[in-house]
GUPADO-410805 format. One record per residue: residue number from 1; x, y, z of N, C-alpha, C in turn. Coordinates in Angstrom, 2 decimals. Example, Ala and Ser with C-alpha at 12.3 -4.5 7.8 and 13.67 -1.06 7.14 Angstrom:
REM GUPADO-410805
[atom 1 [13.19 -5.69 7.80] [12.30 -4.50 7.80] [13.20 -3.30 7.80]]
[atom 2 [12.85 -2.25 7.08] [13.67 -1.06 7.14] [12.90 0.03 7.87]]
END
This chain:
REM GUPADO-410805
[atom 1 [68.59 87.01 126.64] [68.55 88.21 127.45] [67.63 89.22 126.77]]
[atom 2 [66.72 89.79 127.52] [65.80 90.79 126.98] [66.47 92.16 127.02]]
[atom 3 [66.43 92.86 125.89] [66.96 94.21 125.83] [65.79 95.17 125.66]]
[atom 4 [65.79 96.28 126.39] [64.70 97.25 126.20] [64.66 97.71 124.75]]
[atom 5 [63.46 97.99 124.24] [63.36 98.43 122.85] [62.67 99.79 122.77]]
[atom 6 [62.93 100.46 121.64] [62.26 101.71 121.34] [61.74 101.60 119.92]]
[atom 7 [60.90 102.51 119.50] [60.36 102.46 118.15] [61.23 103.34 117.27]]
[atom 8 [61.75 102.74 116.18] [62.62 103.46 115.24] [61.83 104.01 114.07]]
[atom 9 [62.54 104.37 112.99] [61.88 104.89 111.80] [60.85 103.90 111.30]]
[atom 10 [59.76 104.41 110.79] [58.67 103.62 110.19] [58.06 102.63 111.17]]
[atom 11 [58.21 102.89 112.48] [57.56 102.07 113.48] [58.24 100.76 113.80]]
[atom 12 [59.42 100.50 113.25] [60.12 99.26 113.57] [60.65 99.34 115.00]]
[atom 13 [60.48 98.27 115.74] [61.01 98.21 117.09] [62.50 97.91 117.01]]
[atom 14 [63.28 98.67 117.77] [64.73 98.46 117.80] [65.16 98.27 119.24]]
[atom 15 [66.12 97.38 119.46] [66.60 97.27 120.83] [67.59 98.40 121.10]]
[atom 16 [67.85 98.64 122.36] [68.67 99.78 122.77] [70.11 99.67 122.24]]
[atom 17 [70.61 98.46 122.03] [71.95 98.27 121.49] [72.04 98.80 120.06]]
[atom 18 [70.96 98.67 119.30] [70.92 99.17 117.94] [70.90 100.70 117.91]]
[atom 19 [70.28 101.31 118.90] [70.10 102.76 118.92] [71.30 103.48 119.52]]
[atom 20 [72.02 102.86 120.44] [73.14 103.53 121.11] [74.14 104.18 120.16]]
[atom 21 [74.51 103.53 119.05] [75.46 104.19 118.15] [74.99 105.55 117.65]]
[atom 22 [73.69 105.77 117.57] [73.17 107.05 117.09] [73.33 108.16 118.13]]
[atom 23 [73.73 107.79 119.34] [74.00 108.79 120.36] [75.45 109.28 120.27]]
[atom 24 [76.26 108.60 119.48] [77.66 108.95 119.27] [77.72 109.88 118.04]]
[atom 25 [78.57 110.90 118.05] [78.69 111.75 116.86] [79.00 110.92 115.61]]
[atom 26 [78.41 111.32 114.47] [78.52 110.55 113.23] [79.97 110.30 112.82]]
[atom 27 [80.83 111.31 112.90] [82.24 111.13 112.50] [82.92 110.08 113.36]]
[atom 28 [82.64 110.08 114.66] [83.23 109.09 115.56] [82.68 107.70 115.25]]
[atom 29 [81.40 107.63 114.94] [80.78 106.36 114.60] [81.40 105.78 113.32]]
[atom 30 [81.61 106.63 112.30] [82.23 106.16 111.05] [83.64 105.64 111.32]]
[atom 31 [84.40 106.33 112.17] [85.76 105.87 112.51] [85.69 104.50 113.21]]
[atom 32 [84.72 104.33 114.10] [84.56 103.05 114.79] [84.17 101.95 113.80]]
[atom 33 [83.34 102.28 112.82] [82.96 101.29 111.80] [84.17 100.86 110.98]]
[atom 34 [85.04 101.81 110.62] [86.26 101.45 109.87] [87.14 100.52 110.69]]
[atom 35 [87.30 100.81 111.97] [88.11 99.95 112.84] [87.47 98.58 112.98]]
[atom 36 [86.17 98.54 113.16] [85.46 97.26 113.30] [85.57 96.44 112.01]]
[atom 37 [85.48 97.11 110.86] [85.61 96.41 109.58] [87.00 95.77 109.47]]
[atom 38 [88.02 96.50 109.82] [89.40 96.00 109.78] [89.55 94.79 110.70]]
[atom 39 [89.03 94.90 111.94] [89.12 93.79 112.90] [88.32 92.58 112.44]]
[atom 40 [87.12 92.83 111.95] [86.25 91.74 111.48] [86.91 90.97 110.34]]
[atom 41 [87.53 91.71 109.41] [88.22 91.09 108.28] [89.32 90.16 108.80]]
[atom 42 [90.12 90.60 109.74] [91.20 89.78 110.28] [90.68 88.60 111.09]]
[atom 43 [89.62 88.83 111.87] [89.04 87.76 112.67] [88.51 86.65 111.76]]
[atom 44 [87.84 87.03 110.65] [87.33 86.03 109.72] [88.45 85.21 109.12]]
[atom 45 [89.54 85.86 108.74] [90.68 85.13 108.16] [91.25 84.13 109.16]]
[atom 46 [91.29 84.52 110.42] [91.87 83.68 111.46] [90.92 82.54 111.86]]
[atom 47 [89.67 82.86 112.14] [88.73 81.90 112.71] [87.99 81.05 111.68]]
[atom 48 [87.84 81.54 110.46] [87.11 80.82 109.40] [85.69 80.46 109.83]]
[atom 49 [85.09 81.33 110.66] [83.73 81.10 111.15] [82.71 81.27 110.02]]
[atom 50 [81.76 80.35 109.89] [80.74 80.48 108.85] [79.87 81.73 109.09]]
[atom 51 [79.52 82.39 108.01] [78.73 83.61 108.07] [77.53 83.50 107.14]]
[atom 52 [76.53 84.33 107.38] [75.37 84.42 106.48] [74.98 85.89 106.37]]
[atom 53 [74.62 86.29 105.16] [74.25 87.68 104.95] [73.24 87.83 103.83]]
[atom 54 [72.82 89.08 103.64] [71.87 89.41 102.58] [72.43 90.55 101.75]]
[atom 55 [72.10 90.54 100.47] [72.35 91.66 99.57] [71.02 91.98 98.92]]
[atom 56 [70.74 93.28 98.78] [69.46 93.70 98.22] [69.69 94.47 96.93]]
[atom 57 [69.09 93.98 95.87] [69.08 94.70 94.60] [67.78 95.49 94.61]]
[atom 58 [67.87 96.71 95.09] [66.70 97.58 95.15] [66.64 98.37 93.85]]
[atom 59 [65.47 98.47 93.29] [65.32 99.19 92.03] [64.18 100.18 92.14]]
[atom 60 [64.15 101.11 91.21] [63.04 102.05 91.14] [62.11 101.64 89.99]]
[atom 61 [61.13 102.47 89.69] [60.17 102.14 88.63] [60.79 102.12 87.24]]
[atom 62 [61.98 102.69 87.08] [62.68 102.71 85.79] [63.71 101.59 85.68]]
[atom 63 [63.69 100.64 86.62] [64.62 99.50 86.68] [66.07 99.94 86.90]]
[atom 64 [66.24 101.14 87.44] [67.59 101.55 87.86] [67.87 100.89 89.20]]
[atom 65 [69.11 100.49 89.44] [69.46 99.82 90.68] [70.11 100.79 91.66]]
[atom 66 [69.85 100.55 92.93] [70.39 101.38 93.99] [71.75 100.84 94.43]]
[atom 67 [72.74 101.69 94.37] [74.07 101.34 94.88] [74.40 102.28 96.04]]
[atom 68 [75.21 101.78 96.96] [75.61 102.57 98.13] [77.13 102.58 98.26]]
[atom 69 [77.61 103.63 98.91] [79.02 103.68 99.30] [79.05 103.66 100.82]]
[atom 70 [79.82 102.72 101.38] [79.94 102.59 102.83] [81.03 103.51 103.37]]
[atom 71 [80.95 103.79 104.65] [81.95 104.63 105.31] [83.20 103.84 105.65]]
[atom 72 [83.20 102.57 105.39] [84.32 101.69 105.73] [84.64 100.82 104.52]]
[atom 73 [85.74 100.12 104.56] [86.11 99.21 103.48] [86.56 99.96 102.24]]
[atom 74 [86.70 99.24 101.13] [87.16 99.86 99.88] [86.17 100.92 99.39]]
[atom 75 [86.68 101.93 98.71] [85.84 102.99 98.17] [85.21 102.51 96.86]]
[atom 76 [84.20 101.68 96.99] [83.50 101.11 95.85] [82.01 101.24 96.07]]
[atom 77 [81.28 101.28 94.96] [79.83 101.22 95.04] [79.45 99.76 95.27]]
[atom 78 [78.49 99.54 96.14] [78.08 98.18 96.50] [76.56 98.13 96.63]]
[atom 79 [76.06 96.94 96.87] [74.64 96.77 97.14] [74.39 96.94 98.63]]
[atom 80 [73.22 97.44 99.01] [72.89 97.47 100.43] [72.75 96.04 100.94]]
[atom 81 [72.98 95.86 102.22] [72.83 94.54 102.82] [73.62 94.45 104.10]]
[atom 82 [73.73 93.23 104.60] [74.46 93.02 105.84] [74.24 91.63 106.37]]
[atom 83 [74.60 91.46 107.62] [74.54 90.15 108.25] [73.14 89.76 108.70]]
[atom 84 [72.96 88.46 108.82] [71.71 87.90 109.32] [71.91 87.60 110.80]]
[atom 85 [71.04 88.13 111.64] [71.14 87.89 113.08] [70.73 86.48 113.45]]
[atom 86 [71.16 86.04 114.61] [70.81 84.71 115.10] [69.30 84.52 115.14]]
[atom 87 [68.80 83.47 114.50] [67.37 83.18 114.48] [66.57 84.06 113.52]]
[atom 88 [67.23 84.96 112.81] [66.54 85.85 111.89] [66.40 85.17 110.53]]
[atom 89 [65.25 85.33 109.90] [65.04 84.78 108.56] [65.62 85.75 107.53]]
[atom 90 [66.21 85.23 106.45] [66.83 86.10 105.46] [65.94 87.23 104.93]]
[atom 91 [64.66 86.99 104.60] [63.84 88.12 104.12] [63.69 89.22 105.18]]
[atom 92 [63.56 88.82 106.45] [63.45 89.81 107.53] [64.76 90.58 107.66]]
[atom 93 [65.89 89.90 107.51] [67.20 90.57 107.58] [67.34 91.58 106.43]]
[atom 94 [66.87 91.22 105.24] [66.96 92.13 104.10] [66.14 93.40 104.37]]
[atom 95 [64.93 93.23 104.86] [64.09 94.39 105.16] [64.70 95.24 106.28]]
[atom 96 [65.20 94.59 107.32] [65.81 95.32 108.44] [67.03 96.10 107.99]]
[atom 97 [67.93 95.45 107.27] [69.16 96.12 106.82] [68.83 97.32 105.93]]
[atom 98 [67.87 97.16 105.04] [67.51 98.25 104.14] [66.94 99.43 104.92]]
[atom 99 [66.09 99.13 105.89] [65.51 100.20 106.72] [66.59 100.89 107.55]]
[atom 100 [67.48 100.11 108.17] [68.53 100.71 109.00] [69.47 101.59 108.19]]
[atom 101 [69.88 101.12 107.02] [70.87 101.84 106.23] [70.27 102.98 105.42]]
[atom 102 [69.00 102.83 104.97] [68.45 103.78 104.00] [67.11 104.37 104.38]]
[atom 103 [66.54 103.93 105.49] [65.32 104.56 106.00] [64.07 104.38 105.15]]
[atom 104 [64.03 103.38 104.31] [62.80 103.14 103.56] [62.55 101.64 103.43]]
[atom 105 [61.37 101.32 102.94] [60.95 99.92 102.87] [61.08 99.37 101.46]]
[atom 106 [60.80 98.08 101.35] [60.90 97.36 100.08] [59.55 96.78 99.71]]
[atom 107 [59.25 96.78 98.41] [58.01 96.22 97.92] [58.31 95.06 96.98]]
[atom 108 [57.59 93.95 97.17] [57.75 92.80 96.26] [59.06 92.07 96.45]]
[atom 109 [59.52 91.95 97.67] [60.80 91.29 97.95] [60.77 89.85 97.43]]
[atom 110 [61.77 89.51 96.61] [61.86 88.14 96.10] [63.31 87.66 96.15]]
[atom 111 [63.45 86.38 96.46] [64.77 85.77 96.49] [65.24 85.57 95.06]]
[atom 112 [66.46 86.00 94.78] [67.05 85.84 93.46] [67.96 84.62 93.42]]
[atom 113 [68.78 84.52 94.46] [69.79 83.46 94.47] [70.31 83.27 95.88]]
[atom 114 [70.81 82.07 96.14] [71.49 81.75 97.40] [72.86 81.24 96.99]]
[atom 115 [73.90 81.98 97.39] [75.25 81.65 96.98] [76.09 81.16 98.15]]
[atom 116 [76.92 80.17 97.88] [77.93 79.77 98.86] [79.24 80.32 98.35]]
[atom 117 [79.89 81.15 99.15] [81.11 81.84 98.74] [82.05 81.97 99.93]]
[atom 118 [83.16 82.62 99.70] [84.12 82.90 100.77] [84.31 84.41 100.85]]
[atom 119 [84.19 84.94 102.06] [84.45 86.36 102.30] [85.47 86.45 103.41]]
[atom 120 [86.55 87.15 103.14] [87.63 87.33 104.11] [88.12 85.99 104.66]]
[atom 121 [88.13 84.98 103.82] [88.63 83.67 104.24] [87.63 82.80 104.97]]
[atom 122 [86.41 83.29 105.19] [85.39 82.52 105.90] [84.30 82.07 104.93]]
[atom 123 [83.75 80.87 105.18] [82.62 80.44 104.36] [81.44 81.38 104.59]]
[atom 124 [80.76 81.73 103.52] [79.67 82.70 103.60] [78.51 82.24 102.73]]
[atom 125 [77.30 82.33 103.29] [76.09 82.07 102.51] [75.44 83.42 102.27]]
[atom 126 [75.30 83.77 101.00] [74.71 85.05 100.62] [73.31 84.82 100.07]]
[atom 127 [72.35 85.50 100.65] [70.97 85.46 100.18] [70.75 86.75 99.40]]
[atom 128 [70.51 86.62 98.10] [70.37 87.77 97.22] [68.88 88.01 96.97]]
[atom 129 [68.44 89.22 97.27] [67.04 89.59 97.10] [66.92 90.75 96.12]]
[atom 130 [65.75 90.88 95.52] [65.43 92.04 94.69] [64.07 92.55 95.13]]
[atom 131 [63.91 93.87 95.06] [62.64 94.51 95.42] [62.65 95.95 94.93]]
[atom 132 [61.47 96.53 94.85] [61.36 97.94 94.51] [61.47 98.74 95.80]]
[atom 133 [62.29 99.78 95.78] [62.42 100.67 96.94] [61.17 101.53 97.03]]
[atom 134 [60.62 101.64 98.21] [59.46 102.49 98.45] [59.99 103.79 99.05]]
[atom 135 [59.77 104.89 98.36] [60.25 106.18 98.86] [61.66 106.46 98.37]]
[atom 136 [62.20 107.56 98.84] [63.55 107.99 98.45] [64.55 107.53 99.51]]
[atom 137 [65.47 106.63 99.16] [66.46 106.16 100.13] [67.30 107.33 100.68]]
[atom 138 [67.44 107.35 101.99] [68.23 108.37 102.67] [69.36 107.67 103.43]]
[atom 139 [70.60 107.81 102.98] [71.71 107.17 103.69] [71.74 107.59 105.16]]
[atom 140 [72.09 106.65 106.02] [72.14 106.96 107.44] [73.32 107.88 107.80]]
[atom 141 [74.24 108.12 106.85] [75.42 108.99 107.00] [76.40 108.47 108.05]]
[atom 142 [76.19 107.26 108.48] [77.11 106.62 109.41] [77.72 105.40 108.72]]
[atom 143 [76.89 104.40 108.46] [77.37 103.22 107.74] [77.37 103.47 106.24]]
[atom 144 [76.32 104.09 105.75] [76.18 104.40 104.33] [76.30 105.92 104.16]]
[atom 145 [77.28 106.34 103.35] [77.50 107.78 103.17] [76.90 108.32 101.87]]
[atom 146 [76.57 107.43 100.94] [75.97 107.88 99.69] [75.15 106.74 99.11]]
[atom 147 [74.02 107.10 98.48] [73.15 106.12 97.83] [72.58 106.78 96.58]]
[atom 148 [72.67 106.06 95.45] [72.16 106.60 94.19] [71.64 105.48 93.32]]
[atom 149 [70.63 105.79 92.52] [70.12 104.86 91.53] [70.92 105.03 90.24]]
[atom 150 [71.23 103.90 89.60] [71.98 103.90 88.34] [71.28 103.03 87.32]]
[atom 151 [71.23 103.50 86.07] [70.76 102.65 84.98] [71.78 101.52 84.81]]
[atom 152 [71.31 100.37 84.40] [72.20 99.21 84.27] [73.38 99.47 83.35]]
[atom 153 [73.16 100.24 82.28] [74.25 100.51 81.34] [75.15 101.65 81.81]]
[atom 154 [74.85 102.23 82.98] [75.64 103.34 83.49] [76.19 103.09 84.89]]
[atom 155 [76.42 101.82 85.23] [76.99 101.53 86.55] [78.38 102.17 86.63]]
[atom 156 [78.72 102.77 87.76] [80.03 103.42 87.87] [81.18 102.41 87.72]]
[atom 157 [82.31 102.90 87.25] [83.48 102.04 87.06] [83.97 101.41 88.35]]
[atom 158 [83.75 102.08 89.47] [84.21 101.53 90.74] [83.09 100.78 91.49]]
[atom 159 [82.20 100.14 90.72] [81.20 99.25 91.32] [81.92 97.94 91.65]]
[atom 160 [81.70 97.42 92.86] [82.39 96.19 93.27] [82.05 95.03 92.34]]
[atom 161 [83.00 94.12 92.19] [82.79 92.93 91.36] [81.64 92.09 91.91]]
[atom 162 [81.57 92.03 93.23] [80.50 91.27 93.89] [79.13 91.84 93.52]]
[atom 163 [78.99 93.17 93.57] [77.72 93.81 93.21] [77.40 93.56 91.75]]
[atom 164 [78.40 93.67 90.88] [78.15 93.45 89.45] [77.66 92.02 89.19]]
[atom 165 [78.27 91.02 89.84] [77.84 89.62 89.66] [76.40 89.43 90.13]]
[atom 166 [76.05 90.07 91.24] [74.71 89.89 91.78] [73.66 90.61 90.93]]
[atom 167 [74.01 91.77 90.42] [73.10 92.49 89.53] [72.90 91.69 88.25]]
[atom 168 [73.98 91.11 87.74] [73.89 90.26 86.53] [72.93 89.09 86.77]]
[atom 169 [73.00 88.45 87.92] [72.09 87.34 88.23] [70.64 87.82 88.23]]
[atom 170 [70.39 89.02 88.73] [69.04 89.60 88.74] [68.56 89.87 87.31]]
[atom 171 [69.43 90.44 86.49] [69.07 90.74 85.10] [68.73 89.45 84.36]]
[atom 172 [69.55 88.42 84.53] [69.31 87.14 83.86] [67.98 86.54 84.34]]
[atom 173 [67.72 86.61 85.63] [66.48 86.04 86.16] [65.26 86.81 85.62]]
[atom 174 [65.38 88.14 85.50] [64.27 88.97 85.02] [64.02 88.81 83.54]]
[atom 175 [65.09 88.83 82.74] [64.93 88.91 81.30] [65.39 87.68 80.54]]
[atom 176 [66.15 86.82 81.21] [66.70 85.66 80.52] [67.93 86.00 79.68]]
[atom 177 [68.36 87.28 79.71] [69.52 87.71 78.93] [70.55 88.34 79.85]]
[atom 178 [71.80 88.25 79.42] [72.90 88.87 80.17] [72.91 90.38 79.94]]
[atom 179 [73.54 91.10 80.87] [73.70 92.54 80.72] [74.66 92.81 79.58]]
[atom 180 [74.54 93.97 78.99] [75.47 94.37 77.91] [76.71 94.98 78.48]]
END
């Protein structure tokens, strides 16, 4: 089915379904995201449907990593990312998710790892990418409420275990050594 499209930030074409949530007040949208997260979690536990997603280890010129806090789920710092759409290639999904959530692009996108894991009881394939963030990330204030760069030795205590494992894989791939 063809959906009408409009041009979003940085000239990316977006279909009307992607834009409609921005017509809803931000507070209402965040509440809907929390409800959707709760339902999605339960649906995954029940259906065990296979999923695929991307996580992006975005860094700045000082090798600080970008962490985000979502408006839904546990109050933890996490990596930007999200689901891969039907027929979408993982690198394209990484670029799209980063643009949607943070309004900027990525430079030098490279695959770090492909993990087979379980999320909410469902099999999940995670494509982990690393890239330099171009520009200053601006949270969309709907899905992502805060975004900050952190030095590796100063990651916040409430950084998710998943994010820490993925950052560790990036550090090992870059330097051959584990994080301290």
